[in-house]
C-alpha positions in Angstrom: 34.1 45.7 62.0 35.9 42.4 61.3 34.4 39.3 62.9 36.5 36.4 64.3 35.1 32.9 64.3 36.4 29.9 66.3 36.6 26.7 64.3 35.4 23.9 66.6 36.9 20.8 64.8 34.3 18.0 64.8 37.0 15.6 63.6 39.2 16.2 66.6 36.7 16.6 69.4 33.6 14.8 70.6 30.3 16.6 70.3 30.2 17.4 74.0 33.8 18.7 74.0 33.2 20.8 70.8 30.2 22.4 72.5 32.3 23.2 75.6 35.1 24.7 73.6 32.7 26.8 71.6 31.3 28.2 74.9 34.8 28.9 76.2 35.8 30.6 72.9 32.9 33.0 73.2 34.3 34.2 76.4 37.8 34.8 75.0 37.3 37.3 72.2 35.6 35.2 69.5 32.5 36.5 67.9 31.3 33.3 66.4 31.7 29.5 66.0 32.4 27.6 62.8 31.3 24.0 62.3 31.9 21.8 59.3 29.7 19.0 57.9 31.9 15.8 58.0 31.1 12.1 57.9 34.6 10.9 58.5 37.7 12.4 60.1 40.8 13.1 58.0 42.9 10.7 60.2 41.8 7.6 62.2 43.5 9.1 65.2 41.1 12.0 65.2 38.3 9.6 66.2 35.3 11.8 65.6 32.9 13.0 62.9 29.7 14.1 64.6 26.5 15.4 63.0 27.0 19.1 62.4 23.4 20.3 62.7 22.9 18.5 66.0 26.1 20.1 67.4 25.1 23.5 66.0 21.8 23.3 68.0 23.7 22.5 71.2 26.2 25.3 70.6 23.3 27.7 70.1 22.0 26.8 73.6 25.4 27.5 75.2 26.4 30.8 73.6 25.1 33.9 72.0 27.8 33.9 69.4 26.9 33.6 65.7 27.2 30.0 64.3 28.4 29.2 60.8 27.7 25.8 59.4 29.8 24.7 56.4 27.5 22.2 54.6 27.9 20.0 51.5 24.6 19.9 49.5 23.8 17.2 47.0 25.4 14.0 48.0 24.6 12.8 51.6 21.9 15.5 51.8 19.7 16.9 49.0 19.9 20.7 48.7 16.2 20.8 49.9 17.3 19.2 53.2 20.1 21.6 53.7 17.7 24.5 53.1 15.3 23.1 55.7 18.1 22.6 58.2 19.5 26.2 57.7 16.1 27.9 58.0 15.4 25.9 61.1 18.7 27.0 62.6 17.9 30.6 61.8 14.5 30.3 63.4 16.1 29.0 66.6 18.8 31.7 66.6 17.5 34.7 64.7 20.3 36.7 63.2 23.0 34.3 64.6 23.2 31.7 61.8 25.0 31.7 58.5 25.4 28.9 55.9 28.6 28.2 54.1 28.2 25.9 51.0 31.0 23.6 50.0 31.6 21.3 47.0 32.8 18.7 49.5 35.4 16.0 49.6 35.2 12.3 48.5 36.2 11.2 52.0 32.8 12.3 53.3 30.5 12.2 50.2 31.4 8.9 48.5 30.0 6.9 51.5 26.5 6.9 50.0 27.8 5.1 46.9 27.0 7.8 44.3 29.3 8.9 41.5 32.1 11.2 42.7 32.6 13.8 39.9 35.7 15.7 38.8 36.4 19.2 40.2 34.6 21.1 37.4 31.4 19.1 37.7 31.6 19.5 41.5 31.6 23.2 41.0 28.6 23.0 38.7 26.7 20.8 41.2 27.6 23.3 44.0 26.0 26.2 42.2 23.0 24.2 41.0 22.5 23.2 44.7 22.9 26.9 45.7 20.1 27.8 43.3 17.8 25.2 44.9 18.6 26.5 48.4 18.2 30.2 47.3 14.8 29.5 45.8 13.6 27.6 48.9 14.8 30.3 51.2 12.9 32.7 49.1 9.7 30.8 49.8 10.3 31.3 53.5 10.3 35.0 52.9 7.3 35.1 50.5 5.2 32.2 51.8 4.8 30.8 48.3 6.0 27.7 46.4 9.1 27.4 44.2 10.3 24.7 41.8 13.7 24.0 40.2 14.8 21.9 37.2 18.6 22.2 36.9 21.4 20.1 35.4 21.8 18.1 38.6 18.9 18.7 41.0 15.2 18.9 40.8 12.7 20.4 43.1 9.0 19.9 42.7 6.6 22.7 43.7 7.2 23.2 47.4 8.1 25.6 50.1 9.8 25.9 53.5 7.2 26.2 56.3 9.3 27.1 59.3 10.4 30.7 59.8 10.4 33.8 57.7 13.9 35.1 58.3 16.7 33.5 56.4 20.5 33.5 57.0 23.2 34.7 54.6 24.5 32.0 52.3 28.2 32.1 51.4 30.0 29.8 48.9 33.4 28.3 49.3 35.6 29.5 46.4 38.8 27.6 45.5 39.7 29.6 42.4 38.9 32.9 40.7 36.2 31.4 38.4 34.2 30.1 41.4 34.9 33.3 43.3 33.5 35.4 40.5 30.4 33.2 40.1 29.8 33.3 43.9 30.1 37.1 43.8 27.4 37.2 41.2 24.9 34.9 42.9 25.6 34.3 46.6 25.7 36.5 49.6 29.5 36.1 49.8 32.5 33.9 49.6 34.7 31.8 51.9 38.3 31.1 50.9 41.1 29.0 52.4 44.2 30.8 53.6 46.9 31.3 51.0 49.6 33.7 50.0 48.6 37.4 49.8 48.6 37.5 45.9 46.2 34.6 45.6 43.9 35.9 48.3 43.8 39.3 46.6 43.0 37.7 43.2 40.1 35.7 44.8 38.7 38.8 46.5 39.1 40.8 43.2 37.2 38.1 41.2 34.4 38.0 43.7 34.0 41.8 43.6 34.1 41.7 39.8 31.2 39.2 39.9 29.3 41.4 42.3 29.6 44.4 40.0 28.5 42.3 37.1 25.4 41.2 38.9 24.3 44.8 39.7 23.4 43.7 43.2 23.7 46.4 45.8 23.6 44.3 49.0 26.9 43.9 50.9 29.0 41.0 49.9 30.4 39.0 52.8 34.0 37.8 52.6 35.5 35.2 54.9 38.9 33.6 55.1 39.5 30.2 56.8 42.9 30.1 58.6 44.7 27.1 60.1 47.5 27.7 62.5 49.4 25.8 65.2 49.9 27.3 68.6 51.4 25.5 71.7 53.4 26.6 74.7 56.7 26.1 72.8 57.7 26.2 69.2 58.8 22.6 69.3 55.4 21.5 70.7 53.6 23.5 68.1 55.5 21.9 65.3 55.1 18.4 66.8 51.4 18.8 67.3 50.8 20.3 63.9 52.6 17.3 62.3 50.6 14.8 64.4 47.2 16.5 64.2 47.0 18.1 60.8 49.7 16.7 58.4 47.2 16.8 55.5 47.9 20.5 55.2 51.4 19.6 54.0 50.3 17.4 51.1 51.5 18.7 47.7 48.3 17.7 45.9 44.6 18.3 46.5 43.0 15.9 48.9 39.4 16.2 47.6 39.5 12.7 45.9 40.9 10.7 48.9 38.3 8.3 50.2 39.5 6.9 53.5 41.1 8.2 56.7 43.4 5.3 56.5 44.6 6.4 53.0 45.3 9.8 54.4 47.2 8.3 57.2 49.4 6.5 54.7 49.9 9.5 52.4 51.0 11.9 55.1 53.9 9.8 56.2 56.2 11.8 53.9 55.0 15.2 55.2 57.6 17.0 57.2 57.4 19.9 59.8 58.9 22.1 57.1 56.1 21.3 54.7 53.6 22.4 57.3 55.5 25.5 58.2 55.3 26.5 54.6 51.6 26.4 54.6 50.5 27.6 58.0 51.8 29.7 60.9 53.5 27.4 63.5 54.6 29.3 66.6 54.3 29.6 70.3 54.6 33.4 70.0 51.2 35.1 70.0 52.7 38.1 68.2 53.5 35.9 65.2 49.9 34.8 64.9 48.7 38.3 65.4 50.8 39.6 62.6 49.3 37.1 60.1 45.8 37.8 61.3 46.4 41.6 60.9 47.6 40.9 57.4 44.4 39.1 56.5 42.3 41.8 57.9 44.3 44.4 55.9 43.4 42.6 52.7 39.7 43.4 53.3 38.1 40.2 54.7 35.2 41.0 57.0 35.4 37.6 58.8 38.3 35.4 59.8 37.8 31.8 60.8 40.6 30.5 63.0 41.4 26.8 63.4 44.2 26.1 65.8 45.0 22.5 64.8 46.8 21.5 68.0 45.0 19.9 71.0 45.7 22.5 73.6 42.6 24.5 72.8 42.0 25.9 76.2 45.5 27.2 76.4 45.1 28.7 73.0 41.8 30.4 73.9 43.4 31.9 77.0 46.3 33.2 75.0 44.0 34.5 72.2 41.8 36.3 74.7 44.6 37.8 76.7 47.2 38.7 74.0 45.7 38.6 70.5 42.0 39.6 70.7 42.7 43.1 72.4 45.4 43.9 69.8 43.3 42.6 66.9 40.3 44.6 68.0 42.3 47.8 67.4 43.1 46.6 63.9 39.6 45.5 63.0 37.5 48.4 64.4 
């Protein structure tokens, strides 16, 4: 059974509004809610960047849906702090929490003034942080201490004291090397939407890593999809260009440091650039076709982020016209 997660964008909505939308989504065919750890929005006009763990707690009080938190360990928060936060969230919502680990972006992580590494080192830091978190989560199960001395992070002999159940931990994979490594060591992978060939390669790499590890537990696979829906095609295109022009940039944005820099860089992005990178349409059947394609590739979870501001209209359309049809595909 494929699960569908609603992405509540903490850049675009206030904490209270994000919680309200998450509750509405749970009543319109979404199985879970996805929240990302951000310190700044991508654009100044977004106007928000609330504390993800606080919002996750509030969402948990409003809905019985599962809650996935995409966190960045190692810059603003030591991996030990992320492990403590995630085991606390699991304790509050047993069986309803999952942790997604990301290498992060400079726009959020450079604010603490630490060195911002190149992409290969960011990947190494991500897996070193994952090792710390995995060891600490193991202490929650066993009730014993753990320590870690890695290339980037250290952990003195210590344990997690709250809870015994731990959530699944997935790693964001931007390429086949990261996907293969995540398949070997993590509970699963998360990938951004891309063309079918690239997604198939990432899934294949993760499965290769799983086979190499000899682990028999199920590997979770999630894809994070951005789309633009509005009552008309013209509105969908206009809102996508206004709200999420970053998707149309022709270079990685992981090293950009300010929302004001992003605002300047996206001036050259066109509606055609965005349409080449996400589904932009008022027609629910167009979005349904893309989601069915992703389910057919073998992902067990699909995160859906409608980048436009008409979230309540989108949720009604999704619940009425997409969720029932998608359920036939994913059952």
